C-alpha positions in Angstrom: -47.5 165.3 0.7 -50.1 163.0 2.0 -50.2 159.5 0.4 -53.2 157.2 0.9 -52.6 153.5 -0.1 -55.7 151.5 -1.0 -55.5 147.7 -1.0 -57.4 145.1 -3.0 -56.5 142.1 -1.0 -57.8 139.4 -3.4 -55.6 140.6 -6.2 -52.8 141.9 -3.9 -53.2 145.2 -5.7 -52.2 148.6 -4.3 -53.4 152.0 -5.6 -52.7 155.4 -4.4 -54.2 158.9 -3.8 -51.7 161.7 -3.4 -53.2 164.9 -2.0 -51.6 168.4 -1.9 -53.8 171.3 -0.9 -57.1 170.7 -2.5 -55.9 168.6 -5.4 -55.5 164.8 -5.7 -53.6 162.6 -8.1 -54.4 158.9 -8.3 -52.0 156.1 -9.4 -53.2 152.8 -10.9 -56.8 152.9 -9.5 -58.9 149.8 -9.1 -62.1 149.1 -11.0 -64.5 150.6 -8.5 -63.7 154.3 -8.1 -66.0 154.8 -5.1 -63.2 154.7 -2.5 -61.3 157.5 -4.3 -64.4 159.6 -4.5 -65.1 159.2 -0.8 -61.5 160.1 0.0 -61.7 163.3 -2.2 -65.0 164.3 -0.5 -63.6 163.7 3.0 -60.7 166.0 2.2 -62.8 168.5 0.3 -60.4 168.0 -2.6 -60.7 167.4 -6.4 -59.2 164.5 -8.3 -57.4 166.3 -11.1 -54.9 163.6 -12.4 -54.8 159.8 -12.9 -51.5 158.1 -13.6 -51.4 154.7 -15.3 -48.0 153.1 -14.9 -48.9 150.7 -17.8 -51.9 148.8 -19.2 -52.5 146.3 -16.3 -52.9 142.6 -17.0 -54.3 141.4 -13.7 -57.1 143.9 -13.1 -59.3 146.5 -14.8 -58.6 150.1 -13.9 -61.1 152.8 -13.4 -58.9 155.5 -15.1 -61.3 156.2 -17.9 -64.4 156.3 -15.7 -62.7 158.7 -13.3 -61.8 160.9 -16.3 -65.4 161.0 -17.5 -66.9 161.6 -14.0 -64.4 164.1 -12.5 -62.7 165.6 -15.6 -59.3 164.4 -14.3 -56.7 164.1 -17.0 -55.1 160.6 -17.5 -51.4 160.5 -17.8 -49.8 157.5 -19.5 -46.7 156.7 -21.6 -47.0 157.4 -25.4 -45.8 153.8 -25.9 -49.1 152.4 -24.6 -51.0 153.7 -27.7 -53.9 154.4 -25.4 -57.3 154.8 -27.2 -58.9 156.9 -24.4 -58.4 160.7 -24.0 -55.0 161.2 -22.3 -51.9 163.2 -21.9 -48.6 161.5 -22.7 -46.3 161.2 -19.8 -42.7 160.1 -20.4 -39.2 161.1 -19.4 -38.9 164.9 -19.5 -42.6 165.4 -18.9 -43.6 167.0 -15.6 -46.8 167.9 -13.8 -47.2 170.4 -10.9 -49.9 169.6 -8.3 -49.9 172.4 -5.8 -46.6 171.8 -3.9 -45.8 168.5 -5.6 -43.8 168.0 -8.8 -44.5 164.8 -10.6 -42.2 163.4 -13.3 -42.0 160.3 -15.4 -39.3 157.6 -15.7 -39.7 155.2 -18.5 -38.9 151.8 -17.1 -39.4 149.0 -19.6 -39.0 145.5 -18.3 -42.4 144.2 -17.0 -43.9 145.7 -20.1 -42.4 147.8 -22.9 -44.6 150.7 -22.0 -44.1 150.9 -18.2 -43.3 154.1 -16.4 -42.6 154.9 -12.8 -44.0 158.2 -11.4 -41.7 160.3 -9.2 -43.2 162.7 -6.8 -41.2 165.4 -5.0 -42.8 167.7 -2.4 -41.1 171.1 -2.6 -42.3 172.1 0.8 -41.4 169.1 2.9 -38.6 167.6 0.7 -40.4 164.2 0.9 -39.9 162.1 -2.2 -41.8 159.0 -3.4 -41.6 156.7 -6.4 -44.8 154.9 -7.6 -43.3 151.9 -9.4 -46.3 150.1 -10.8 -45.2 146.6 -11.8 -41.6 147.5 -12.4 -40.1 147.4 -8.9 -41.8 145.5 -6.1 -40.7 145.1 -2.5 -38.0 142.4 -2.8 -38.6 141.7 -6.5 -39.2 143.1 -9.9 -42.1 142.6 -12.3 -42.2 139.5 -14.5 -41.3 140.1 -18.2 -43.4 137.4 -19.8 -46.9 138.9 -19.9 -46.7 140.8 -23.2 -45.8 138.1 -25.7 -49.4 137.6 -26.7 -51.2 140.7 -25.4 -51.5 144.4 -26.1 -50.7 146.6 -29.0 -47.0 146.4 -28.4 -45.8 142.8 -28.2 -42.4 141.9 -26.8 -40.6 138.6 -26.0 -39.8 137.7 -22.4 -36.1 137.7 -23.2 -36.1 141.2 -24.7 -38.1 142.5 -21.7 -35.8 140.8 -19.3 -32.9 142.6 -20.9 -34.8 145.8 -20.6 -35.5 145.2 -16.9 -31.8 144.7 -16.3 -31.0 148.1 -17.9 -33.9 149.7 -15.9 -32.6 148.4 -12.6 -29.0 149.3 -13.4 -29.6 152.8 -14.7 -33.1 154.3 -14.2 -32.9 154.9 -10.5 -29.2 155.8 -10.1 -29.9 159.5 -9.6 -32.4 158.9 -6.9 -31.5 159.0 -3.2 -31.9 156.2 -0.7 -34.6 158.0 1.2 -37.1 157.9 -1.7 -40.2 156.0 -0.6 -41.2 153.1 -2.8 -44.8 152.4 -3.5 -45.5 149.4 -5.8 -48.8 148.3 -7.5 -48.7 144.9 -6.0 -47.6 142.8 -3.0 -47.2 139.2 -2.0 -49.8 137.0 -3.7 -49.9 138.8 -7.0 -49.1 136.8 -10.2 -47.2 139.9 -11.5 -44.0 138.7 -9.7 -42.8 135.7 -7.9 -41.0 136.6 -4.6 -42.7 139.7 -3.4 -42.5 140.8 0.2 -45.5 141.1 2.5 -44.5 144.7 3.0 -46.6 147.3 1.2 -43.9 150.0 0.9 -40.1 150.5 1.3 -37.3 152.9 0.6 -35.0 152.8 -2.4 -32.1 152.3 0.0 -33.7 149.2 1.5 -34.3 147.8 -2.0 -30.8 148.5 -3.0 -29.5 146.4 -0.1 -32.3 143.8 0.1 -33.8 143.2 -3.3 -32.1 140.5 -5.3 -32.4 142.6 -8.5 -30.0 145.2 -7.2 -27.2 142.9 -6.2 -24.0 142.7 -8.1 -24.5 140.3 -11.0 -24.0 139.9 -14.7 -26.7 140.6 -17.2 -26.9 136.9 -18.0 -27.3 136.0 -14.3 -30.0 138.6 -13.8 -31.9 137.4 -16.9 -31.7 133.8 -15.8 -33.0 134.5 -12.3 -35.8 136.7 -13.7 -37.0 134.2 -16.2 -36.7 131.2 -13.9 -39.8 129.8 -12.1 -42.3 132.5 -13.0 -45.9 131.7 -12.0 -48.5 130.6 -14.6 -50.2 133.2 -16.8 -54.0 133.2 -16.3 -56.1 133.3 -19.5 -57.5 136.8 -18.8 -54.2 138.7 -18.6 -54.0 139.6 -22.3 -57.8 140.4 -22.3 -57.3 142.9 -19.5 -54.3 144.6 -21.1 -56.4 145.3 -24.2 -59.4 146.5 -22.2 -57.3 148.8 -20.2 -55.7 150.2 -23.3 -59.2 150.9 -24.9 -60.8 152.3 -21.7 -63.1 150.1 -19.7 -66.8 150.5 -19.2 -68.4 152.3 -16.2 -68.2 150.0 -13.2 -71.8 150.3 -11.9 -73.5 150.4 -15.3 -71.6 147.3 -16.3 -72.5 145.1 -13.3 -76.1 146.2 -13.0 -76.8 145.2 -16.6 -76.3 141.5 -15.8 -79.6 139.6 -15.7 -80.7 138.2 -12.3 -82.8 135.0 -11.7 -84.0 134.1 -8.2 -85.0 130.7 -6.7 -84.1 128.7 -9.8 -85.2 125.1 -9.7 -84.0 124.1 -13.2 -80.8 125.2 -14.9 -80.1 124.8 -18.6 -76.6 123.3 -18.9 -75.8 124.4 -22.4 -73.3 126.8 -21.0 -70.8 126.5 -18.2 -71.9 127.3 -14.6 -69.6 129.1 -12.1 -70.7 128.3 -8.6 -69.4 130.8 -6.1 -70.9 129.2 -3.0 -69.1 127.5 -0.1 -70.5 124.0 -0.4 -69.9 122.2 2.9 -71.6 119.0 1.6 -69.0 117.8 -0.9 -71.5 115.5 -2.5 -73.3 118.5 -4.0 -72.3 119.4 -7.5 -74.4 121.1 -10.2 -74.1 119.5 -13.7 -71.6 121.4 -15.9 -70.5 123.6 -13.0 -67.2 124.6 -11.6 -67.1 125.7 -7.9 -64.8 128.7 -7.5 -65.6 129.9 -4.0 -65.8 133.7 -3.3 -66.4 133.6 0.5 -64.2 136.5 1.4 -61.2 138.5 0.2 -58.9 135.7 1.2 -60.3 133.6 -1.6 -58.4 134.2 -4.8 -61.7 134.1 -6.7 -60.7 136.6 -9.4 -57.5 134.9 -10.3 -59.0 131.4 -10.7 -62.1 132.7 -12.5 -59.8 134.4 -15.0 -57.5 131.3 -15.2 -60.2 128.7 -15.7 -62.8 130.7 -17.8 -61.6 132.0 -21.1 -62.1 135.6 -22.2 -65.5 136.1 -23.9 -66.6 132.6 -22.8 -70.3 132.8 -21.7 -71.3 131.3 -18.3 -74.0 131.4 -15.6 -73.0 132.6 -12.1 -74.5 131.0 -9.0 -74.5 133.0 -5.7 -75.6 131.8 -2.3 -77.9 134.6 -1.5 -79.2 137.8 -3.0 -77.2 139.6 -0.3 -74.1 138.5 -2.2 -75.3 139.9 -5.6 -73.4 143.2 -5.8 -70.4 141.9 -3.9 -69.8 138.9 -6.2 -70.4 141.0 -9.3 -68.0 143.6 -8.2 -65.4 140.9 -7.8 -66.1 139.5 -11.3 -65.8 143.0 -12.7 -62.3 143.5 -11.3 -61.1 141.4 -14.2 -63.7 142.5 -16.7 -65.6 139.2 -16.9 -69.1 140.6 -16.0 -70.2 141.0 -19.7 -69.7 137.2 -20.2 -72.3 136.3 -17.6 -75.6 135.0 -19.1 -77.4 135.3 -15.7 -76.8 135.5 -12.0 -78.9 132.9 -10.1 -79.9 131.9 -6.6 -81.1 128.3 -6.3 -84.4 127.1 -5.0 -84.1 125.3 -1.6 -85.3 122.0 -3.0 -82.7 122.0 -5.8 -81.3 118.5 -6.1 -77.6 118.3 -6.5 -76.4 115.2 -4.8 -73.4 113.0 -5.8 -71.3 110.4 -4.0 -68.8 111.5 -1.3 -65.3 110.1 -0.7 -64.9 107.6 2.1 -61.7 109.0 3.7 -60.9 105.8 5.7 -61.0 103.7 2.5 -58.9 106.2 0.7 -56.3 106.3 3.5 -56.1 102.5 3.7 -55.9 102.0 -0.1 -54.6 105.1 -1.9 -53.3 103.0 -4.8 -56.8 102.0 -5.7 -57.4 105.6 -6.8 -56.1 107.9 -9.6 -54.9 110.9 -7.6 -54.8 114.2 -9.4 -52.6 116.9 -8.0 -53.9 120.3 -9.3 -51.2 122.5 -7.6 -48.9 124.8 -9.5 -45.6 123.5 -11.0 -43.5 125.3 -8.4 -45.4 123.7 -5.6 -45.0 120.2 -7.0 -41.3 120.9 -7.6 -40.9 121.2 -3.8 -42.4 117.8 -3.3 -45.4 115.6 -3.9 -48.0 114.9 -1.2 -48.9 111.5 -2.7 -46.1 109.7 -4.6 -48.5 108.1 -7.0 -50.3 111.3 -7.9 -50.4 112.6 -11.4 -49.9 116.4 -11.9 -52.4 118.4 -13.8 -52.2 122.2 -12.8 -55.6 123.7 -12.3 -55.0 126.5 -14.8 -54.6 123.9 -17.6 -57.0 121.3 -16.3 -59.8 121.9 -18.8 -57.4 121.1 -21.6 -55.6 118.2 -19.9 -58.5 116.3 -18.3 -58.8 114.0 -21.4 -55.3 112.6 -20.5 -56.4 111.5 -17.0 -57.1 107.7 -16.9 -60.5 106.8 -15.5 -60.1 103.0 -14.9 -60.1 103.8 -11.2 -62.0 106.3 -9.0 -60.4 109.8 -9.4 -59.5 111.9 -6.3 -58.5 115.5 -6.7 -56.3 117.4 -4.3 -54.4 120.7 -3.9 -52.5 122.2 -1.0 -55.3 123.4 1.2 -58.6 122.4 -0.3 -59.7 125.6 -2.2 -58.5 124.7 -5.6 -59.4 121.0 -5.6 -63.1 121.9 -5.5 -62.7 123.7 -8.8 -60.6 120.8 -10.2 -63.2 118.3 -9.2 -65.8 120.2 -11.1 -63.7 120.4 -14.2 -63.0 116.7 -14.2 -66.6 115.7 -13.3 -67.9 117.8 -16.2 -65.5 116.2 -18.7 -65.9 112.6 -17.3 -69.5 112.5 -16.1 -69.6 108.7 -16.0 -66.5 108.4 -13.9 -66.2 108.3 -10.1 -64.7 111.6 -9.2 -64.1 112.9 -5.6 -62.8 116.0 -4.1 -60.3 115.4 -1.2 -61.0 119.1 -0.2 -59.9 120.2 3.2 -59.2 116.7 4.3 -55.8 117.2 2.5 -54.6 118.5 5.9 -54.6 114.9 7.2 -51.9 114.2 4.6 -50.0 117.5 4.2 -47.5 117.2 7.1 
């Protein structure tokens, strides 16, 4: 059994190709199926099966496109109520792929319709468990994403109870040498304390994962529900799209209108500016700067947290060279159909505003209204400025009205990435106010 792990760094997403002989099964594939097709071609093999462990909330899967383009069958739990062609795959169901036997384990907890996919190689005795968002390395999946999303709704408390039963009972017959391959790693919002490791063994998780330690159901539920990250706006949207069957990746992104060297932008709709803007005085009216410089930028997460599902917006890119790359990132969360146009700006485009005098700010911080846009968990550890008011970035468009504007406003986060978006949100809502982005100068204070 040869297992290939694919990584989408920006979303901390792992997907898998399992090859046996000339046949391949995929698990939880990413939006763009190109890498899986190249893998199949390299090994002169055919993709015959796609396993979906659940309808994903944080990314759009290519399961339906792969089915249409390769003829591969999609295997998913009956509890999903999937609207695309599929085979139900629940406990008791099995699939033979050459020398590998696949079987399903229903593992509710992260979602009511989650499964883990168990693979056993009859020739080598190697065993692997593809755990989706149920079991991570060092953690388990959060139970609070399906209260307002998907065809099967469930409360976080009921799913937390389900997760306790899953961890207690569902893996008890599996041996410690079973390899564990999750759908996410550290940085994903589908859990809170995931390890940087991309795989493990069941034995290691039984000894090192908090969820397996001896504890009462009440203790488990309290820990699981405590301090979960925020839920981006797009999560429910993606659950429903994955349940229906998403559009073809390339067809979808190439249908977005393109405008080059634009010198005048209509501001009737929101503008998402993906550029790295070194001159912090530059700001387009009605724009929010969510940088997409490389895969280290969590562009997808913040796009889907700040922009609402079905909300129309323009997209600014730095260069035509970035066109396909940026659209592919937008499409990972299914937001490409909301784009009115993708634009590059003319060189003489005027976008100047005032910049913050750092010396003045350092000398007189109390003369400013300081807005901290970090997450609740970060602020709970400690404030960077004692007089700062806390407005998390994911809620800032709704809460900006509560920010006083009797003094100049300075926006900060932990490292400088998020504050630029926060600055744009506040500047758009309070155009007559003095608003500044502390940006990467936060490093002078964050000691």
